[in-house]
N, CA, C and O atoms as CSV, one atom per row, in Angstrom:
chain,resi,resn,atom,element,x,y,z
A,1,UNK,N,N,100.614,83.006,103.508
A,1,UNK,CA,C,101.019,82.399,102.267
A,1,UNK,C,C,100.978,83.410,101.139
A,1,UNK,O,O,101.758,83.290,100.194
A,2,UNK,N,N,100.083,84.422,101.197
A,2,UNK,CA,C,99.985,85.411,100.135
A,2,UNK,C,C,101.287,86.176,99.943
A,2,UNK,O,O,101.632,86.539,98.819
A,3,UNK,N,N,102.020,86.426,101.041
A,3,UNK,CA,C,103.263,87.182,100.917
A,3,UNK,C,C,104.355,86.367,100.225
A,3,UNK,O,O,105.387,86.924,99.851
A,4,UNK,N,N,104.153,85.073,100.048
A,4,UNK,CA,C,105.100,84.250,99.294
A,4,UNK,C,C,104.713,84.166,97.825
A,4,UNK,O,O,105.559,83.858,96.985
A,5,UNK,N,N,103.464,84.430,97.502
A,5,UNK,CA,C,102.986,84.305,96.136
A,5,UNK,C,C,103.540,85.402,95.236
A,5,UNK,O,O,103.966,85.110,94.118
A,6,UNK,N,N,103.548,86.640,95.681
A,6,UNK,CA,C,104.012,87.750,94.841
A,6,UNK,C,C,105.459,87.576,94.400
A,6,UNK,O,O,105.735,87.727,93.210
A,7,UNK,N,N,106.396,87.266,95.290
A,7,UNK,CA,C,107.763,87.054,94.817
A,7,UNK,C,C,107.873,85.892,93.830
A,7,UNK,O,O,108.672,85.940,92.896
A,8,UNK,N,N,107.075,84.862,94.039
A,8,UNK,CA,C,107.126,83.725,93.121
A,8,UNK,C,C,106.624,84.127,91.736
A,8,UNK,O,O,107.164,83.681,90.723
A,9,UNK,N,N,105.600,84.962,91.693
A,9,UNK,CA,C,105.042,85.392,90.406
A,9,UNK,C,C,105.914,86.433,89.714
A,9,UNK,O,O,106.034,86.429,88.489
A,10,UNK,N,N,106.518,87.318,90.488
A,10,UNK,CA,C,107.303,88.399,89.898
A,10,UNK,C,C,108.765,88.027,89.724
A,10,UNK,O,O,109.489,88.695,88.987
A,11,UNK,N,N,109.206,86.972,90.390
A,11,UNK,CA,C,110.613,86.601,90.327
A,11,UNK,C,C,111.483,87.487,91.194
A,11,UNK,O,O,112.708,87.441,91.089
A,12,UNK,N,N,110.880,88.284,92.040
A,12,UNK,CA,C,111.604,89.213,92.907
A,12,UNK,C,C,111.604,88.658,94.320
A,12,UNK,O,O,110.549,88.334,94.867
A,13,UNK,N,N,112.771,88.550,94.903
A,13,UNK,CA,C,112.878,88.069,96.270
A,13,UNK,C,C,112.621,89.186,97.267
A,13,UNK,O,O,112.444,90.345,96.893
A,14,UNK,N,N,112.604,88.822,98.523
A,14,UNK,CA,C,112.434,89.796,99.599
A,14,UNK,C,C,113.680,90.668,99.702
A,14,UNK,O,O,114.791,90.219,99.425
A,15,UNK,N,N,113.479,91.920,100.102
A,15,UNK,CA,C,114.603,92.826,100.296
A,15,UNK,C,C,114.500,93.477,101.671
A,15,UNK,O,O,113.448,93.460,102.310
A,16,UNK,N,N,115.606,94.046,102.104
A,16,UNK,CA,C,115.591,94.793,103.364
A,16,UNK,C,C,114.690,96.016,103.253
A,16,UNK,O,O,114.105,96.448,104.246
A,17,UNK,N,N,114.573,96.575,102.056
A,17,UNK,CA,C,113.660,97.701,101.855
A,17,UNK,C,C,112.219,97.292,102.129
A,17,UNK,O,O,111.443,98.086,102.661
A,18,UNK,N,N,111.850,96.057,101.772
A,18,UNK,CA,C,110.510,95.550,102.070
A,18,UNK,C,C,110.265,95.530,103.572
A,18,UNK,O,O,109.205,95.939,104.044
A,19,UNK,N,N,111.241,95.058,104.307
A,19,UNK,CA,C,111.116,94.992,105.771
A,19,UNK,C,C,111.050,96.400,106.352
A,19,UNK,O,O,110.220,96.676,107.218
A,20,UNK,N,N,111.920,97.291,105.881
A,20,UNK,CA,C,111.909,98.662,106.384
A,20,UNK,C,C,110.570,99.346,106.103
A,20,UNK,O,O,110.033,100.033,106.972
A,21,UNK,N,N,110.034,99.163,104.906
A,21,UNK,CA,C,108.739,99.762,104.559
A,21,UNK,C,C,107.632,99.194,105.441
A,21,UNK,O,O,106.774,99.937,105.919
A,22,UNK,N,N,107.649,97.893,105.657
A,22,UNK,CA,C,106.631,97.268,106.508
A,22,UNK,C,C,106.740,97.780,107.941
A,22,UNK,O,O,105.723,97.989,108.604
A,23,UNK,N,N,107.960,97.983,108.421
A,23,UNK,CA,C,108.136,98.519,109.782
A,23,UNK,C,C,107.610,99.953,109.881
A,23,UNK,O,O,107.036,100.329,110.903
A,24,UNK,N,N,107.799,100.749,108.838
A,24,UNK,CA,C,107.248,102.116,108.843
A,24,UNK,C,C,105.721,102.070,108.888
A,24,UNK,O,O,105.094,102.834,109.622
A,25,UNK,N,N,105.127,101.176,108.105
A,25,UNK,CA,C,103.671,101.032,108.118
A,25,UNK,C,C,103.188,100.533,109.473
A,25,UNK,O,O,102.140,100.957,109.958
A,26,UNK,N,N,103.943,99.642,110.076
A,26,UNK,CA,C,103.576,99.130,111.388
A,26,UNK,C,C,103.608,100.252,112.433
A,26,UNK,O,O,102.740,100.317,113.303
A,27,UNK,N,N,104.599,101.123,112.345
A,27,UNK,CA,C,104.676,102.253,113.281
A,27,UNK,C,C,103.458,103.164,113.122
A,27,UNK,O,O,102.885,103.616,114.114
A,28,UNK,N,N,103.068,103.431,111.886
A,28,UNK,CA,C,101.892,104.277,111.640
A,28,UNK,C,C,100.625,103.596,112.140
A,28,UNK,O,O,99.757,104.245,112.722
A,29,UNK,N,N,100.518,102.302,111.916
A,29,UNK,CA,C,99.356,101.541,112.357
A,29,UNK,C,C,99.254,101.536,113.874
A,29,UNK,O,O,98.170,101.716,114.429
A,30,UNK,N,N,100.378,101.330,114.542
A,30,UNK,CA,C,100.374,101.348,116.013
A,30,UNK,C,C,99.993,102.717,116.546
A,30,UNK,O,O,99.277,102.817,117.542
A,31,UNK,N,N,100.463,103.771,115.894
A,31,UNK,CA,C,100.126,105.129,116.319
A,31,UNK,C,C,98.625,105.382,116.187
A,31,UNK,O,O,98.005,105.951,117.086
A,32,UNK,N,N,98.048,104.958,115.071
A,32,UNK,CA,C,96.613,105.118,114.870
A,32,UNK,C,C,95.821,104.316,115.897
A,32,UNK,O,O,94.829,104.802,116.440
A,33,UNK,N,N,96.260,103.090,116.162
A,33,UNK,CA,C,95.580,102.253,117.151
A,33,UNK,C,C,95.634,102.907,118.531
A,33,UNK,O,O,94.633,102.928,119.247
A,34,UNK,N,N,96.791,103.437,118.904
A,34,UNK,CA,C,96.928,104.106,120.201
A,34,UNK,C,C,96.030,105.337,120.277
A,34,UNK,O,O,95.440,105.622,121.319
A,35,UNK,N,N,95.934,106.058,119.172
A,35,UNK,CA,C,95.080,107.254,119.156
A,35,UNK,C,C,93.610,106.881,119.323
A,35,UNK,O,O,92.878,107.555,120.048
A,36,UNK,N,N,93.176,105.820,118.660
A,36,UNK,CA,C,91.787,105.372,118.808
A,36,UNK,C,C,91.517,104.971,120.249
A,36,UNK,O,O,90.493,105.347,120.819
A,37,UNK,N,N,92.435,104.206,120.842
A,37,UNK,CA,C,92.235,103.783,122.238
A,37,UNK,C,C,92.243,104.974,123.197
A,37,UNK,O,O,91.481,104.997,124.164
A,38,UNK,N,N,93.102,105.962,122.932
A,38,UNK,CA,C,93.224,107.105,123.845
A,38,UNK,C,C,92.042,108.055,123.748
A,38,UNK,O,O,91.632,108.636,124.753
A,39,UNK,N,N,91.483,108.224,122.541
A,39,UNK,CA,C,90.404,109.198,122.375
A,39,UNK,C,C,89.011,108.594,122.525
A,39,UNK,O,O,88.020,109.320,122.613
A,40,UNK,N,N,88.939,107.293,122.553
A,40,UNK,CA,C,87.653,106.611,122.650
A,40,UNK,C,C,86.799,107.127,123.811
A,40,UNK,O,O,85.636,107.465,123.589
A,41,UNK,N,N,87.324,107.202,125.039
A,41,UNK,CA,C,86.476,107.642,126.158
A,41,UNK,C,C,85.883,109.040,125.959
A,41,UNK,O,O,84.741,109.286,126.347
A,42,UNK,N,N,86.639,109.941,125.367
A,42,UNK,CA,C,86.109,111.290,125.181
A,42,UNK,C,C,85.148,111.366,123.997
A,42,UNK,O,O,84.336,112.288,123.925
A,43,UNK,N,N,85.225,110.421,123.076
A,43,UNK,CA,C,84.320,110.424,121.931
A,43,UNK,C,C,82.960,109.829,122.252
A,43,UNK,O,O,81.967,110.141,121.594
A,44,UNK,N,N,82.915,108.980,123.257
A,44,UNK,CA,C,81.655,108.317,123.618
A,44,UNK,C,C,81.328,108.630,125.075
A,44,UNK,O,O,81.665,107.855,125.970
A,45,UNK,N,N,80.669,109.771,125.313
A,45,UNK,CA,C,80.284,110.089,126.696
A,45,UNK,C,C,79.154,109.167,127.146
A,45,UNK,O,O,78.507,108.522,126.320
A,46,UNK,N,N,78.919,109.107,128.453
A,46,UNK,CA,C,77.823,108.266,128.932
A,46,UNK,C,C,76.482,108.829,128.448
A,46,UNK,O,O,76.342,110.039,128.269
A,47,UNK,N,N,75.514,107.959,128.241
A,47,UNK,CA,C,74.202,108.437,127.779
A,47,UNK,C,C,73.520,109.275,128.859
A,47,UNK,O,O,73.808,109.118,130.045
A,48,UNK,N,N,72.635,110.148,128.456
A,48,UNK,CA,C,71.929,110.971,129.459
A,48,UNK,C,C,71.089,110.074,130.357
A,48,UNK,O,O,70.428,109.151,129.882
A,49,UNK,N,N,71.119,110.348,131.646
A,49,UNK,CA,C,70.410,109.481,132.575
A,49,UNK,C,C,69.274,110.160,133.301
A,49,UNK,O,O,68.294,109.506,133.659
A,50,UNK,N,N,69.378,111.454,133.526
A,50,UNK,CA,C,68.398,112.136,134.360
A,50,UNK,C,C,67.098,112.411,133.612
A,50,UNK,O,O,66.031,112.398,134.226
A,51,UNK,N,N,67.156,112.652,132.343
A,51,UNK,CA,C,65.930,112.983,131.619
A,51,UNK,C,C,65.721,112.008,130.471
A,51,UNK,O,O,66.681,111.497,129.895
A,52,UNK,N,N,64.506,111.765,130.156
A,52,UNK,CA,C,64.155,110.835,129.089
A,52,UNK,C,C,63.209,111.527,128.112
A,52,UNK,O,O,62.246,112.188,128.500
A,53,UNK,N,N,63.514,111.353,126.867
A,53,UNK,CA,C,62.649,111.840,125.801
A,53,UNK,C,C,62.994,111.029,124.571
A,53,UNK,O,O,63.923,110.221,124.595
A,54,UNK,N,N,62.268,111.235,123.518
A,54,UNK,CA,C,62.591,110.536,122.276
A,54,UNK,C,C,63.975,110.951,121.796
A,54,UNK,O,O,64.733,110.133,121.273
A,55,UNK,N,N,64.293,112.209,121.976
A,55,UNK,CA,C,65.600,112.698,121.541
A,55,UNK,C,C,66.712,112.051,122.366
A,55,UNK,O,O,67.737,111.644,121.819
A,56,UNK,N,N,66.512,111.958,123.671
A,56,UNK,CA,C,67.562,111.374,124.509
A,56,UNK,C,C,67.726,109.885,124.223
A,56,UNK,O,O,68.843,109.368,124.268
A,57,UNK,N,N,66.639,109.194,123.932
A,57,UNK,CA,C,66.738,107.779,123.592
A,57,UNK,C,C,67.455,107.597,122.258
A,57,UNK,O,O,68.250,106.671,122.098
A,58,UNK,N,N,67.173,108.478,121.303
A,58,UNK,CA,C,67.882,108.444,120.020
A,58,UNK,C,C,69.361,108.726,120.200
A,58,UNK,O,O,70.213,108.091,119.579
A,59,UNK,N,N,69.651,109.698,121.070
A,59,UNK,CA,C,71.055,110.044,121.349
A,59,UNK,C,C,71.779,108.872,122.010
A,59,UNK,O,O,72.921,108.570,121.663
A,60,UNK,N,N,71.116,108.215,122.961
A,60,UNK,CA,C,71.719,107.066,123.637
A,60,UNK,C,C,71.975,105.941,122.634
A,60,UNK,O,O,73.015,105.283,122.688
A,61,UNK,N,N,71.033,105.721,121.724
A,61,UNK,CA,C,71.227,104.699,120.688
A,61,UNK,C,C,72.387,105.051,119.780
A,61,UNK,O,O,73.168,104.178,119.401
A,62,UNK,N,N,72.508,106.322,119.428
A,62,UNK,CA,C,73.610,106.777,118.583
A,62,UNK,C,C,74.942,106.575,119.295
A,62,UNK,O,O,75.916,106.153,118.672
A,63,UNK,N,N,74.999,106.874,120.613
A,63,UNK,CA,C,76.224,106.670,121.380
A,63,UNK,C,C,76.594,105.188,121.442
A,63,UNK,O,O,77.769,104.836,121.331
A,64,UNK,N,N,75.598,104.321,121.618
A,64,UNK,CA,C,75.873,102.881,121.614
A,64,UNK,C,C,76.454,102.448,120.273
A,64,UNK,O,O,77.418,101.685,120.225
A,65,UNK,N,N,75.863,102.938,119.185
A,65,UNK,CA,C,76.346,102.595,117.844
A,65,UNK,C,C,77.777,103.095,117.649
A,65,UNK,O,O,78.622,102.378,117.113
A,66,UNK,N,N,78.042,104.320,118.082
A,66,UNK,CA,C,79.383,104.875,117.964
A,66,UNK,C,C,80.382,104.042,118.758
A,66,UNK,O,O,81.474,103.750,118.271
A,67,UNK,N,N,80.016,103.660,119.972
A,67,UNK,CA,C,80.894,102.827,120.795
A,67,UNK,C,C,81.192,101.493,120.135
A,67,UNK,O,O,82.328,101.019,120.182
A,68,UNK,N,N,80.178,100.876,119.515
A,68,UNK,CA,C,80.392,99.597,118.834
A,68,UNK,C,C,81.301,99.782,117.613
A,68,UNK,O,O,82.154,98.938,117.340
A,69,UNK,N,N,81.121,100.876,116.888
A,69,UNK,CA,C,81.973,101.127,115.718
A,69,UNK,C,C,83.426,101.374,116.131
A,69,UNK,O,O,84.349,100.888,115.478
A,70,UNK,N,N,83.628,102.128,117.213
A,70,UNK,CA,C,84.989,102.363,117.695
A,70,UNK,C,C,85.618,101.071,118.194
A,70,UNK,O,O,86.809,100.831,117.992
A,71,UNK,N,N,84.814,100.243,118.845
A,71,UNK,CA,C,85.311,98.951,119.301
A,71,UNK,C,C,85.730,98.096,118.108
A,71,UNK,O,O,86.786,97.463,118.130
A,72,UNK,N,N,84.904,98.081,117.077
A,72,UNK,CA,C,85.236,97.330,115.872
A,72,UNK,C,C,86.499,97.851,115.208
A,72,UNK,O,O,87.318,97.072,114.721
A,73,UNK,N,N,86.657,99.176,115.188
A,73,UNK,CA,C,87.863,99.766,114.594
A,73,UNK,C,C,89.101,99.387,115.402
A,73,UNK,O,O,90.143,99.070,114.828
A,74,UNK,N,N,88.993,99.417,116.716
A,74,UNK,CA,C,90.137,99.061,117.561
A,74,UNK,C,C,90.516,97.591,117.360
A,74,UNK,O,O,91.701,97.261,117.312
A,75,UNK,N,N,89.535,96.720,117.246
A,75,UNK,CA,C,89.804,95.297,117.010
A,75,UNK,C,C,90.455,95.106,115.640
A,75,UNK,O,O,91.417,94.349,115.509
A,76,UNK,N,N,89.933,95.790,114.621
A,76,UNK,CA,C,90.495,95.673,113.274
A,76,UNK,C,C,91.937,96.173,113.241
A,76,UNK,O,O,92.785,95.570,112.584
A,77,UNK,N,N,92.219,97.259,113.939
A,77,UNK,CA,C,93.590,97.775,113.989
A,77,UNK,C,C,94.519,96.798,114.707
A,77,UNK,O,O,95.648,96.579,114.268
A,78,UNK,N,N,94.054,96.216,115.796
A,78,UNK,CA,C,94.868,95.231,116.517
A,78,UNK,C,C,95.137,94.010,115.637
A,78,UNK,O,O,96.252,93.488,115.621
A,79,UNK,N,N,94.122,93.556,114.908
A,79,UNK,CA,C,94.302,92.425,113.997
A,79,UNK,C,C,95.292,92.762,112.889
A,79,UNK,O,O,96.138,91.942,112.530
A,80,UNK,N,N,95.183,93.975,112.350
A,80,UNK,CA,C,96.099,94.397,111.285
A,80,UNK,C,C,97.535,94.458,111.798
A,80,UNK,O,O,98.463,94.067,111.090
A,81,UNK,N,N,97.721,94.946,113.026
A,81,UNK,CA,C,99.061,94.964,113.627
A,81,UNK,C,C,99.644,93.553,113.692
A,81,UNK,O,O,100.788,93.320,113.301
A,82,UNK,N,N,98.841,92.622,114.190
A,82,UNK,CA,C,99.313,91.242,114.335
A,82,UNK,C,C,99.666,90.637,112.977
A,82,UNK,O,O,100.686,89.961,112.845
A,83,UNK,N,N,98.828,90.876,111.974
A,83,UNK,CA,C,99.090,90.342,110.632
A,83,UNK,C,C,100.350,90.946,110.036
A,83,UNK,O,O,101.146,90.238,109.419
A,84,UNK,N,N,100.540,92.250,110.215
A,84,UNK,CA,C,101.725,92.903,109.665
A,84,UNK,C,C,102.988,92.435,110.384
A,84,UNK,O,O,104.022,92.233,109.748
A,85,UNK,N,N,102.913,92.261,111.696
A,85,UNK,CA,C,104.060,91.723,112.433
A,85,UNK,C,C,104.432,90.335,111.922
A,85,UNK,O,O,105.613,90.027,111.760
A,86,UNK,N,N,103.431,89.502,111.670
A,86,UNK,CA,C,103.691,88.154,111.158
A,86,UNK,C,C,104.292,88.218,109.759
A,86,UNK,O,O,105.196,87.447,109.438
A,87,UNK,N,N,103.798,89.129,108.925
A,87,UNK,CA,C,104.350,89.281,107.575
A,87,UNK,C,C,105.806,89.747,107.627
A,87,UNK,O,O,106.628,89.310,106.822
A,88,UNK,N,N,106.120,90.623,108.563
A,88,UNK,CA,C,107.513,91.082,108.731
A,88,UNK,C,C,108.396,89.910,109.131
A,88,UNK,O,O,109.485,89.733,108.585
A,89,UNK,N,N,107.930,89.113,110.079
A,89,UNK,CA,C,108.717,87.936,110.497
A,89,UNK,C,C,108.939,86.983,109.332
A,89,UNK,O,O,110.041,86.466,109.148
A,90,UNK,N,N,107.890,86.749,108.543
A,90,UNK,CA,C,108.036,85.858,107.394
A,90,UNK,C,C,109.009,86.435,106.363
A,90,UNK,O,O,109.803,85.698,105.779
A,91,UNK,N,N,108.951,87.726,106.143
A,91,UNK,CA,C,109.860,88.353,105.179
A,91,UNK,C,C,111.295,88.283,105.685
A,91,UNK,O,O,112.214,88.033,104.905
A,92,UNK,N,N,111.496,88.501,106.979
A,92,UNK,CA,C,112.842,88.373,107.548
A,92,UNK,C,C,113.347,86.942,107.394
A,92,UNK,O,O,114.518,86.720,107.087
A,93,UNK,N,N,112.467,85.984,107.606
A,93,UNK,CA,C,112.840,84.581,107.439
A,93,UNK,C,C,113.233,84.312,105.989
A,93,UNK,O,O,114.218,83.624,105.722
A,94,UNK,N,N,112.453,84.861,105.053
A,94,UNK,CA,C,112.787,84.681,103.638
A,94,UNK,C,C,114.134,85.306,103.308
A,94,UNK,O,O,114.906,84.740,102.533
A,95,UNK,N,N,114.422,86.464,103.886
A,95,UNK,CA,C,115.725,87.098,103.671
A,95,UNK,C,C,116.851,86.188,104.158
A,95,UNK,O,O,117.875,86.037,103.491
A,96,UNK,N,N,116.649,85.590,105.322
A,96,UNK,CA,C,117.656,84.664,105.848
A,96,UNK,C,C,117.844,83.480,104.910
A,96,UNK,O,O,118.971,83.053,104.661
A,97,UNK,N,N,116.730,82.945,104.386
A,97,UNK,CA,C,116.812,81.807,103.467
A,97,UNK,C,C,117.518,82.204,102.170
A,97,UNK,O,O,118.318,81.432,101.642
A,98,UNK,N,N,117.230,83.396,101.654
A,98,UNK,CA,C,117.885,83.884,100.443
A,98,UNK,C,C,119.389,84.034,100.664
A,98,UNK,O,O,120.191,83.673,99.803
A,99,UNK,N,N,119.761,84.566,101.822
A,99,UNK,CA,C,121.179,84.752,102.120
A,99,UNK,C,C,121.882,83.404,102.225
A,99,UNK,O,O,123.000,83.245,101.736
A,100,UNK,N,N,121.229,82.433,102.860
A,100,UNK,CA,C,121.814,81.091,102.968
A,100,UNK,C,C,121.962,80.445,101.600
A,100,UNK,O,O,122.981,79.823,101.301
A,101,UNK,N,N,120.929,80.599,100.770
A,101,UNK,CA,C,120.983,80.006,99.428
A,101,UNK,C,C,122.082,80.658,98.598
A,101,UNK,O,O,122.790,79.972,97.860
A,102,UNK,N,N,122.230,81.972,98.712
A,102,UNK,CA,C,123.273,82.673,97.960
A,102,UNK,C,C,124.649,82.251,98.450
A,102,UNK,O,O,125.568,82.073,97.650
A,103,UNK,N,N,124.795,82.090,99.762
A,103,UNK,CA,C,126.082,81.663,100.310
A,103,UNK,C,C,126.401,80.233,99.875
A,103,UNK,O,O,127.548,79.915,99.561
A,104,UNK,N,N,125.392,79.384,99.858
A,104,UNK,CA,C,125.603,77.991,99.449
A,104,UNK,C,C,125.942,77.899,97.964
A,104,UNK,O,O,126.667,76.998,97.541
A,105,UNK,N,N,125.418,78.831,97.179
A,105,UNK,CA,C,125.675,78.823,95.740
A,105,UNK,C,C,126.968,79.551,95.397
A,105,UNK,O,O,127.343,79.657,94.229
A,106,UNK,N,N,127.639,80.047,96.418
A,106,UNK,CA,C,128.898,80.753,96.193
A,106,UNK,C,C,128.708,82.208,95.842
A,106,UNK,O,O,129.648,82.871,95.404
A,107,UNK,N,N,127.491,82.719,96.030
A,107,UNK,CA,C,127.209,84.124,95.743
A,107,UNK,C,C,127.709,85.007,96.858
A,107,UNK,O,O,128.328,84.544,97.816
A,108,UNK,N,N,127.434,86.270,96.719
A,108,UNK,CA,C,127.899,87.242,97.706
A,108,UNK,C,C,127.032,87.246,98.950
A,108,UNK,O,O,127.451,87.749,99.992
A,109,UNK,N,N,125.839,86.696,98.859
A,109,UNK,CA,C,124.939,86.693,100.012
A,109,UNK,C,C,124.117,87.954,100.112
A,109,UNK,O,O,123.324,88.099,101.042
A,110,UNK,N,N,124.287,88.873,99.174
A,110,UNK,CA,C,123.532,90.129,99.215
A,110,UNK,C,C,122.090,89.863,98.830
A,110,UNK,O,O,121.813,89.118,97.890
A,111,UNK,N,N,121.195,90.464,99.546
A,111,UNK,CA,C,119.778,90.289,99.260
A,111,UNK,C,C,119.147,91.585,98.814
A,111,UNK,O,O,117.928,91.644,98.655
A,112,UNK,N,N,119.913,92.603,98.610
A,112,UNK,CA,C,119.353,93.884,98.182
A,112,UNK,C,C,118.814,94.649,99.351
A,112,UNK,O,O,118.798,94.152,100.477
A,113,UNK,N,N,118.377,95.841,99.098
A,113,UNK,CA,C,117.757,96.638,100.146
A,113,UNK,C,C,118.701,97.696,100.646
A,113,UNK,O,O,119.701,98.024,100.007
A,114,UNK,N,N,118.367,98.221,101.795
A,114,UNK,CA,C,119.053,99.388,102.307
A,114,UNK,C,C,120.303,99.062,103.104
A,114,UNK,O,O,121.108,99.955,103.370
A,115,UNK,N,N,120.481,97.843,103.480
A,115,UNK,CA,C,121.658,97.479,104.256
A,115,UNK,C,C,121.448,97.564,105.749
A,115,UNK,O,O,122.389,97.347,106.512
A,116,UNK,N,N,120.240,97.875,106.190
A,116,UNK,CA,C,119.967,97.972,107.622
A,116,UNK,C,C,119.299,96.688,108.073
A,116,UNK,O,O,118.083,96.657,108.260
A,117,UNK,N,N,120.054,95.658,108.247
A,117,UNK,CA,C,119.490,94.347,108.568
A,117,UNK,C,C,118.806,94.344,109.917
A,117,UNK,O,O,119.362,94.794,110.919
A,118,UNK,N,N,117.581,93.825,109.924
A,118,UNK,CA,C,116.858,93.634,111.171
A,118,UNK,C,C,116.171,94.880,111.692
A,118,UNK,O,O,115.342,94.754,112.593
A,119,UNK,N,N,116.448,96.054,111.200
A,119,UNK,CA,C,115.807,97.266,111.681
A,119,UNK,C,C,116.218,97.574,113.106
A,119,UNK,O,O,117.141,96.959,113.640
A,120,UNK,N,N,115.547,98.509,113.711
A,120,UNK,CA,C,115.916,98.956,115.041
A,120,UNK,C,C,115.355,98.057,116.128
A,120,UNK,O,O,115.866,98.052,117.248
A,121,UNK,N,N,114.317,97.301,115.821
A,121,UNK,CA,C,113.668,96.480,116.835
A,121,UNK,C,C,112.689,97.282,117.665
A,121,UNK,O,O,111.919,96.707,118.435
A,122,UNK,N,N,112.703,98.620,117.524
A,122,UNK,CA,C,111.832,99.458,118.324
A,122,UNK,C,C,110.405,99.443,117.802
A,122,UNK,O,O,109.482,99.783,118.542
A,123,UNK,N,N,110.203,99.068,116.575
A,123,UNK,CA,C,108.874,99.136,115.996
A,123,UNK,C,C,108.192,97.797,115.972
A,123,UNK,O,O,106.969,97.738,116.105
A,124,UNK,N,N,108.919,96.725,115.810
A,124,UNK,CA,C,108.243,95.434,115.835
A,124,UNK,C,C,109.150,94.339,115.332
A,124,UNK,O,O,109.587,94.352,114.181
A,125,UNK,N,N,109.420,93.424,116.172
A,125,UNK,CA,C,110.224,92.291,115.758
A,125,UNK,C,C,111.654,92.429,116.189
A,125,UNK,O,O,112.152,93.536,116.392
A,126,UNK,N,N,112.311,91.312,116.329
A,126,UNK,CA,C,113.672,91.311,116.813
A,126,UNK,C,C,114.685,91.189,115.706
A,126,UNK,O,O,115.888,91.264,115.957
A,127,UNK,N,N,114.232,91.003,114.499
A,127,UNK,CA,C,115.156,90.844,113.392
A,127,UNK,C,C,115.400,89.394,113.040
A,127,UNK,O,O,115.913,89.102,111.960
A,128,UNK,N,N,115.046,88.479,113.925
A,128,UNK,CA,C,115.162,87.071,113.553
A,128,UNK,C,C,113.866,86.383,113.920
A,128,UNK,O,O,113.309,86.596,114.997
A,129,UNK,N,N,113.403,85.566,113.019
A,129,UNK,CA,C,112.150,84.877,113.271
A,129,UNK,C,C,112.168,83.548,112.558
A,129,UNK,O,O,112.806,83.404,111.515
A,130,UNK,N,N,111.494,82.606,113.096
A,130,UNK,CA,C,111.382,81.295,112.476
A,130,UNK,C,C,110.051,81.153,111.789
A,130,UNK,O,O,109.238,80.326,112.203
A,131,UNK,N,N,109.800,81.912,110.774
A,131,UNK,CA,C,108.536,81.881,110.066
A,131,UNK,C,C,108.249,80.513,109.471
A,131,UNK,O,O,109.124,79.654,109.372
A,132,UNK,N,N,107.015,80.343,109.087
A,132,UNK,CA,C,106.607,79.045,108.572
A,132,UNK,C,C,106.783,78.923,107.086
A,132,UNK,O,O,106.696,77.824,106.538
A,133,UNK,N,N,107.034,80.057,106.405
A,133,UNK,CA,C,107.241,79.993,104.964
A,133,UNK,C,C,105.982,80.059,104.282
A,133,UNK,O,O,105.943,80.019,103.052
């Protein structure tokens, strides 16, 4: 619902540039998420098992903490991806509604933006979505 509030307050409708920018951010977010997942195993080696000392126990605790933090980061990145994908779908839906309203009002149907409707589909979304508004 927050993504509907800003246009209502500013009087600015959704544009194709908004969708393109969100898709670029989604690509960067996915890349970061993939990097975290790929490097996680090398960042958190198994705790020392053969020898025990206060230092090794501290090291094992530090590794556990690091693993939990990386897990939390991976979950947060996955959640952010899902939220951004949903926001893109809602914005695409708003663009469709704006175009329909402009066509019904006898306007040109232009919604502004770069003219690349729907994007490539390679980064996220098919270009058409039935958002909830």
